[in-house]
C-alpha positions as CSV (number, residue, x, y, z in Angstrom):
1,M,-18.6,-20.1,-1.6
2,V,-18.3,-16.3,-1.7
3,E,-18.9,-16.1,2.1
4,Q,-16.2,-18.7,2.7
5,Q,-13.8,-16.7,0.5
6,E,-14.6,-13.5,2.4
7,A,-14.1,-15.3,5.8
8,S,-10.8,-16.6,4.6
9,E,-9.7,-13.2,3.3
10,D,-10.8,-11.6,6.7
11,A,-8.7,-14.2,8.5
12,V,-5.7,-13.3,6.4
13,M,-6.3,-9.6,6.9
14,T,-6.5,-10.2,10.7
15,R,-3.1,-12.0,10.6
16,I,-1.6,-9.2,8.6
17,G,-2.9,-6.8,11.1
18,Q,-1.3,-8.8,13.9
19,A,2.0,-8.7,12.2
20,V,1.6,-4.9,11.6
21,M,1.2,-4.5,15.3
22,L,4.5,-6.3,15.8
23,L,6.1,-4.1,13.2
24,H,4.8,-0.9,14.8
25,G,5.8,-2.3,18.2
26,G,9.4,-2.5,17.0
27,D,9.7,-6.2,16.3
28,R,10.6,-6.0,12.6
29,E,12.2,-9.4,12.5
30,E,9.1,-11.3,13.8
31,A,6.8,-9.1,11.6
32,R,9.0,-10.0,8.6
33,N,8.8,-13.7,9.5
34,R,5.1,-13.6,9.8
35,F,4.6,-11.6,6.6
36,G,6.9,-14.1,4.8
37,L,4.8,-17.1,6.0
38,L,1.6,-15.3,4.9
39,W,3.1,-14.5,1.5
40,S,4.0,-18.1,0.9
41,E,0.5,-19.1,1.9
42,L,-1.2,-16.5,-0.4
43,G,1.0,-17.3,-3.4
44,A,1.5,-15.1,-6.4
45,D,-2.2,-15.5,-7.4
46,G,-3.8,-14.8,-4.0
47,D,-6.5,-12.2,-3.5
48,G,-5.6,-8.7,-4.5
49,L,-6.2,-6.7,-1.3
50,P,-4.4,-9.1,1.0
51,R,-1.5,-9.4,-1.4
52,C,-1.3,-5.6,-1.8
53,T,-1.5,-5.0,1.9
54,L,0.9,-7.7,2.8
55,A,3.6,-6.5,0.3
56,H,3.0,-2.9,1.4
57,Y,3.9,-3.7,5.0
58,M,6.5,-6.3,4.2
59,A,8.5,-3.5,2.4
60,D,8.6,-1.7,5.8
61,T,10.4,-4.6,7.4
62,Q,13.3,-4.6,4.8
63,D,16.8,-3.5,5.7
64,D,18.0,-3.2,2.1
65,P,16.5,-0.3,0.0
66,G,16.5,-2.6,-3.1
67,D,14.5,-5.2,-1.2
68,E,12.1,-2.5,0.1
69,L,11.6,-1.4,-3.5
70,A,10.9,-4.9,-4.7
71,W,8.1,-5.3,-2.1
72,D,6.6,-1.9,-2.8
73,L,6.6,-2.8,-6.5
74,R,4.8,-6.1,-5.6
75,A,2.2,-4.1,-3.7
76,L,1.6,-1.7,-6.6
77,T,1.4,-4.7,-9.0
78,A,-1.3,-6.3,-6.8
79,A,-3.2,-3.0,-6.6
80,E,-3.0,-2.4,-10.3
81,G,-4.2,-6.0,-11.0
82,L,-7.2,-5.4,-8.8
83,L,-8.0,-2.0,-10.2
84,S,-7.6,-3.0,-13.8
85,G,-10.6,-5.3,-13.6
86,E,-8.6,-8.6,-13.2
87,R,-11.2,-9.5,-10.5
88,P,-14.1,-7.1,-10.9
89,A,-16.2,-9.0,-8.4
90,E,-14.0,-7.7,-5.6
91,H,-15.5,-4.2,-5.8
92,R,-15.2,-3.5,-2.1
93,D,-11.5,-4.4,-2.3
94,S,-10.9,-2.2,-5.3
95,L,-12.2,0.8,-3.3
96,A,-9.8,-0.1,-0.4
97,V,-6.9,-0.4,-2.8
98,Q,-7.8,2.9,-4.5
99,A,-7.5,4.6,-1.1
100,L,-4.1,2.9,-0.6
101,C,-2.7,4.1,-4.0
102,P,-1.4,7.4,-2.8
103,S,0.6,5.7,-0.1
104,L,1.9,3.0,-2.5
105,H,3.2,5.6,-4.9
106,L,4.6,7.7,-2.0
107,N,6.6,4.7,-0.7
108,L,7.9,4.0,-4.2
109,A,9.0,7.6,-4.5
110,A,10.9,7.3,-1.2
111,D,12.4,4.0,-2.3
112,Y,13.7,5.5,-5.5
113,L,15.1,8.5,-3.7
114,K,17.0,6.2,-1.3
115,L,18.4,4.4,-4.3
116,Q,19.5,7.8,-5.8
117,R,17.0,7.6,-8.7
118,P,15.4,11.0,-8.5
119,D,13.6,10.9,-11.9
120,A,11.8,7.7,-10.9
121,A,11.1,9.2,-7.5
122,R,9.5,12.3,-9.1
123,I,7.2,10.2,-11.3
124,H,5.9,8.3,-8.3
125,L,5.6,11.4,-6.2
126,R,3.4,13.0,-8.9
127,Q,1.4,9.8,-9.1
128,A,0.9,9.8,-5.3
129,R,-0.3,13.4,-5.5
130,D,-2.7,12.6,-8.4
131,A,-4.1,9.6,-6.6
132,A,-4.6,11.6,-3.4
133,D,-6.3,14.4,-5.5
134,A,-8.6,11.8,-7.1
135,L,-9.8,10.6,-3.7
136,E,-10.6,14.2,-2.8
137,D,-12.6,14.6,-6.0
138,G,-15.2,12.0,-5.0
139,G,-13.2,8.8,-4.9
140,P,-13.5,6.2,-2.1
141,A,-12.7,8.6,0.7
142,G,-15.4,11.0,-0.6
143,Q,-17.9,8.3,-0.8
144,G,-17.8,7.6,2.9
145,G,-19.5,10.8,3.7
146,H,-16.6,12.0,5.8
147,G,-16.8,15.5,4.3
148,G,-13.0,15.9,4.6
149,Y,-9.8,14.0,5.0
150,S,-9.5,11.1,7.4
151,G,-6.5,10.9,9.7
152,Y,-4.9,8.5,7.2
153,D,-5.6,10.8,4.3
154,A,-4.2,13.8,6.1
155,G,-1.1,11.8,7.1
156,V,-0.4,10.6,3.6
157,R,-0.9,14.1,2.2
158,A,1.5,15.6,4.8
159,A,4.1,12.9,3.9
160,I,3.7,13.7,0.2
161,E,4.3,17.4,0.9
162,R,7.3,16.6,3.1
163,L,8.9,14.5,0.3
164,E,8.1,17.2,-2.3
165,L,9.8,19.8,-0.2
166,R,12.8,17.5,0.4
167,M,13.1,16.9,-3.3
168,R,12.9,20.6,-4.2
169,E,15.8,21.2,-1.8
170,M,18.0,18.7,-3.5
């Protein structure tokens, strides 16, 4: 049963990855359509990592900043549900979600800034920085034996710094 669930989750993550490729290739509408179909298949109670990942990328397909915020909040809610022990058996997923947390908070900070809510933006920017620092201090990235930042980590850290600088100049 566990193997079947993992295979199903892997298939969903593959489909998410395919839609992400469309998004990064510039076909936002098709990516949004595929993400929407996957979201309806997963449902509100679907597995934490796929729900988090899907909502995280679905936010990037939105034209309206309010809709983008709503999807980023769904991603964070899914992440928090997984990290709070809602489904402790998914330990490998919780490590992946922990590594995603700096980016989730960074996206929320950017969303709130677009919506002219700088106080909320500052809160999430601080949480993004704290989550990134926790990874450095031996969290999931440190457990992989990388001895430094991955390209993903470095990119998120650079984006945090850019947003911090932008907010200081406001």
